[in-house]
C-alpha positions as CSV (number, residue, x, y, z in Angstrom):
1,N,0.4,5.5,22.7
2,G,-3.1,4.9,23.8
3,L,-4.9,5.6,20.5
4,Y,-6.2,2.1,20.3
5,D,-7.5,1.9,23.9
6,E,-11.1,2.7,22.9
7,V,-11.0,0.3,19.9
8,G,-10.7,-3.0,21.8
9,S,-13.3,-4.6,24.1
10,W,-12.7,-4.7,27.8
11,S,-9.2,-3.2,27.4
12,E,-8.1,-6.0,25.0
13,V,-6.4,-5.1,21.8
14,P,-8.4,-6.4,18.8
15,P,-7.1,-9.6,17.1
16,E,-4.4,-9.4,14.5
17,D,-6.8,-9.9,11.6
18,A,-8.6,-6.7,12.6
19,F,-5.5,-4.7,11.5
20,T,-4.9,-3.8,7.8
21,I,-2.1,-1.7,6.3
22,V,-3.1,0.5,3.4
23,K,-1.6,3.0,1.0
24,A,-3.6,6.0,2.1
25,G,-1.7,8.8,0.2
26,P,0.9,9.4,-2.4
27,D,3.7,9.1,0.3
28,T,1.8,7.7,3.2
29,H,0.8,4.3,4.5
30,A,-1.8,4.0,7.3
31,W,-3.5,1.2,9.1
32,M,-7.1,0.5,9.8
33,I,-8.4,-1.3,12.9
34,E,-11.8,-2.9,12.7
35,A,-14.0,-2.9,15.8
36,G,-17.6,-3.5,16.5
37,Y,-20.2,-3.5,19.2
38,T,-23.3,-5.6,19.9
39,A,-26.2,-4.3,22.1
40,Q,-29.7,-5.6,22.4
41,G,-29.4,-7.7,19.2
42,V,-27.9,-5.1,17.0
43,T,-24.2,-5.4,15.9
44,A,-22.5,-2.5,14.3
45,G,-18.9,-1.3,13.7
46,G,-16.4,0.0,11.3
47,K,-12.8,0.9,10.8
48,E,-10.7,3.6,12.4
49,I,-7.8,4.9,10.3
50,F,-4.4,5.8,11.8
51,A,-1.4,7.4,10.2
52,P,1.9,8.9,11.1
53,E,2.0,12.7,11.2
54,A,5.3,14.4,12.1
55,D,6.6,12.6,15.2
56,K,3.3,11.0,16.3
57,V,0.4,8.8,15.2
58,V,-3.0,10.4,14.7
59,S,-6.5,9.1,14.1
60,L,-7.9,10.2,10.7
61,G,-11.4,9.2,11.8
62,F,-13.8,6.2,12.2
63,I,-15.9,5.0,9.3
64,A,-18.9,2.8,10.1
65,T,-18.8,-0.2,7.7
66,F,-21.4,-2.7,9.0
67,M,-24.7,-3.1,10.8
68,D,-26.9,-6.1,11.5
69,N,-30.1,-5.8,13.4
70,C,-31.3,-9.4,12.8
71,G,-31.1,-10.2,16.5
72,A,-33.4,-7.3,17.4
73,V,-36.4,-7.8,15.1
74,D,-39.5,-9.9,16.0
75,E,-40.0,-13.2,14.2
76,G,-41.5,-12.6,10.7
77,E,-40.1,-9.1,10.5
78,K,-37.4,-8.2,7.9
79,C,-34.0,-7.5,9.3
80,E,-31.2,-5.5,7.8
81,N,-27.7,-6.7,7.4
82,Y,-25.4,-4.2,5.6
83,A,-21.6,-4.3,5.1
84,F,-19.2,-2.2,3.1
85,D,-15.6,-2.8,2.0
86,L,-13.2,0.2,2.1
87,S,-10.6,1.0,-0.5
88,F,-8.5,4.1,-1.2
89,K,-8.9,6.0,-4.5
90,P,-5.5,7.5,-5.6
91,G,-5.6,11.2,-6.1
92,D,-4.2,14.5,-4.9
93,G,-3.7,15.7,-1.3
94,P,-2.0,14.2,1.7
95,Y,-4.6,11.3,1.9
96,Y,-6.6,9.6,-0.8
97,D,-10.4,9.5,-0.7
98,V,-12.0,6.4,0.7
99,I,-14.4,4.4,-1.4
100,A,-17.0,2.3,0.5
101,E,-18.7,-0.4,-1.7
102,L,-21.4,-2.8,-0.7
103,A,-19.8,-6.1,0.3
104,K,-20.8,-9.4,-1.3
105,G,-23.4,-11.2,0.7
106,S,-24.8,-7.9,2.1
107,D,-28.4,-7.0,1.9
108,R,-29.1,-4.3,-0.7
109,P,-29.7,-1.1,1.2
110,P,-32.4,1.5,0.4
111,A,-29.6,4.1,0.0
112,A,-26.6,4.0,-2.3
113,T,-24.4,0.9,-2.7
114,R,-21.2,3.0,-3.1
115,F,-20.1,6.1,-1.2
116,E,-17.1,8.3,-1.6
117,I,-15.6,9.6,1.6
118,P,-13.2,12.5,1.1
119,F,-10.5,13.4,3.5
120,D,-11.2,16.9,5.0
121,P,-7.8,18.6,5.3
122,S,-9.1,21.4,7.5
123,E,-10.4,18.9,10.1
124,K,-7.8,16.2,9.3
125,K,-10.5,13.6,9.3
126,Y,-12.5,11.3,7.1
127,K,-16.3,11.9,7.5
128,A,-18.8,9.6,5.8
129,P,-21.8,11.1,4.1
130,A,-24.9,11.5,6.2
131,A,-26.8,8.9,4.2
132,M,-24.1,6.3,4.9
133,E,-24.0,7.2,8.6
134,A,-27.8,6.9,8.9
135,L,-27.8,3.5,7.1
136,L,-25.2,2.0,9.5
137,E,-26.2,3.6,12.8
138,M,-27.2,1.5,15.7
C-alpha cells in the first residue's frame, strides 16, 4: 500500500538501512522507517512505526528522534545537535511503550535525556511528550 509514500524523498523509498524490525508488543512485530528533512541549514527527522492490524498495515505514529541546526546558526553561535535512540519497553497492552534515550555523541539537551512514549490505545498512536517534540522541532 502507499503508507510509505510520504516517508521517502522525491517519491523514492528510503534506503534499506532506514528500516528496522522491532518487537513492539507481546505478540506483535512492527517496523520503523527513519526519514529526515533538511531546510535552510536545519536537519530533523525521526521514525515512523508501522504494524499489521487485522488484514492491513497501519501507522502507529511518527516519533521525532533527531535535530541539528548547525547549518543555520551564525559563526560563533552555539548550535544544537540532538539525537535519540528508540527501544521498546516490555509491558502490557497491544504495544509496548517506546523509550527514547539520548544517543552517544549527541549534545546534552536542556530538557530530559530520556523520554517514555506510551502507546495511546484510544488513538492507536504513539505521541511523544511535548518537551521532546519542542526539543526536536525544526
